[in-house]
Phi, psi and omega in degrees: 000125179272128181248158178213162182134159181255128182234132175254120179261125182240116181197134180280349176272114189295319181294317179294319180297313184291320181295317180297319179298318182294318180296320179294321179296320177301331179280350180108357181283152170271120192236138168237156179235157177216140184279344178201176184295323179297315177295326177299314179295327179293326179273346189301310185292320184285325183273324179061059185288150172280324184225140172247120175255113190229143171288156179269322185263104180219151178294151180080249179269126182274177186295326180295319177294324178295320178300316181298318180293322177293317181294338181279349180281160178287130182048063186289156175289155175284139181248128173244125185256150177245136180217157177294155185306320185272006185240042181298327180299325176294322179296321178296321176297321178295322176297318177296331178284345178130001177292147182274321185214161170222152180226148180264149176269149357290145188290142165267108189297323180298323176295321178297320182295321177299314179299317179296321176301317178295320180297311181292327176295318179296321178297316180300315181296318178298318180296314180299318179297318180296318181294316180301314181293322178294319181292322178297313180301323183286321192263345181249015172295153185310321182280001177261342175266098190266129176157128176236004181289156179305319178301320180287327176298326176293320176299314183298322180298314180296318181300312181297324182285319188273335186303318183287346186273177176259003188296142172289141184238134175247116181258123181242162179149167179295161176296139178088006183273352178100033181294317179295322178301317179289324175300316175302316180298319179298315179298312185295332181267006183258168175297348181268010187304326180279350176275175182288149169246104183252134180238155177214125176272103188296331184280353186270355186233147171295162186304313181298317179290324180294321178298315179295319180295324181284306192257347183083175179213161177266157177303129176081007182287342173201168181301125180097353179276079185282343181208161178290143182227132174282142179269182183295329179297318179293320180294331184270007183304126182087001182225221187230140173245122181258117179255101181276146182054053181295338180290353184263356186284151185283162178303323180297314180292326177302319181296314182291323178291322177299319178299318180296316180297330180277317190250346184058037178213160182199171171239150174291158176298126181083003184245165179242347182283128178277130184242133177248134180224159176255096186227132173266135181260126167239123181244158180216152177200151169259006176270159171271099186291335174299316177293321179296323177295315180298328179271002176079014182265347180221136183293133180293320179295325177290322178304314182290330175292324179281328190267039177297311172236122181260134180227115182258126179274128180286145173290158187296329179295342177266003177221051185299333180292344177276347189296314181303317180290320177298315180297321178292323178299314180289325179299312179298317181299309186280335172294321180291316182296327183258009179055045179254135182274048181265134183228358184199173178251147167293146180307321180295329179295311179296324177301317179296314182298318183287328184277340182285146187276345176051069178298335176269004174063213188296325177300318180291321176299315180299314179300318180297319180290319178298317178299314183296320180298317181297321187277337186264152171240007183275168179277340181239134181281116183264158185301327187294348178267358175284155178301155181298329182295336180272336182293147179294135180253109181294150176288167180304333182276357181096355180287140177295148180284140176232121357282164179134334181266152177279164179296326179295322180291321180293319179299315180300313182299317182295317182294312185293320182290325179292320178296321177297320180293328181264010180067024178090009180283104185293325181294319178293319181295319178299317180297316181293326183270351179071033176231174183276158177296323181299321178300314179296318179297320179295318179294319177301321177298318177296314183295327181291347174279349181280169177307143189302323186299333185281337189229016184304313184296320183294317180302318183290312185289327185287347177272354181295143180292149177295137178293149181294000000 
């Protein structure tokens, strides 16, 4: 197992300090050492350790005083103290001062590694929780849920109605439609908003790992289980657990999830203690679970437990009126992130965005806008910076694709093809198209500014004399 993280070892015994530092480096940690508490404080800011492993009995400032000074710092490192076998009472004092763990000397290195694994895991979970809460605050503010189309107004109504309740919610819809965003919104508008919002992508893990991630495991329950671990249900106690791609879980996990939804209790993998938690479940899937039930791949009783409130996210092609506001939202976000002075779209760009079907939905639109912002240096976002998939693809005959072509492209095609059909007679072409001769002449002047290959036939035909 490869480990990482920065550890500061503080011990006035040079041999013990050096040996411990070498053993930790062999495990993959980045290690600095200090011979006393004063030197440790001097190295703290420059090294920025995640963990400080310190002896308690040292000349000058002792370990307990060092713990107090470290705990007073902003976002302090976790402290693990070492003490002689007969001085456990001092270790207890250090724990009261803010140390996370204590070990007796002489150290059992394997025991220290287990303690460090727990410490770093706890730090990762704390960091993830902070990031999730920050991301939730950023992404579920009212101006971040973009959409005024009738389908989205229905979604907003359901969110407002279901958020205050304890009901389980099943969010369905194609990939990229914003299912996680809406799950976040439900949590933030609920009485559980101050509790944790924990998410798990069910399709990303094998069955054995998924079971451990959901329910936790006991030490020694399987190879590599060096310590007891809490699962996502325990971490979400008092809050919300979002299970993405719920349609991908195996029959065995379906049974255990059904039991939790019925009884609100579970056991860790390899454990016998029954654990009860207060967790609201929000699940999401891009599968048709009714069809999965009919084919025997998803339990019918679990489906009904999950489907207490059903919320279907509309695909972007069914809410085209939201595309301009969504595109502007992403334009502003990525222009700011990339320090680009872009503030608007060319009309042709918006026409392309609205006419495209967006099979990847809002996620694809976001990626397209981010790409275009990164590639352009103009103040207005032009069509040529959009991905090739969004660009109009002409048919083999040269006719513009519908949908996909701009109005300007359609007009050009109509004028040129009509002129070809009339042998270049602008008056007949104008009559057929229901426009003036002057309009056609003006458009031809514009087209003649284009590359020669695009208008050779028109130039030749448009010089033909008008028939008598």
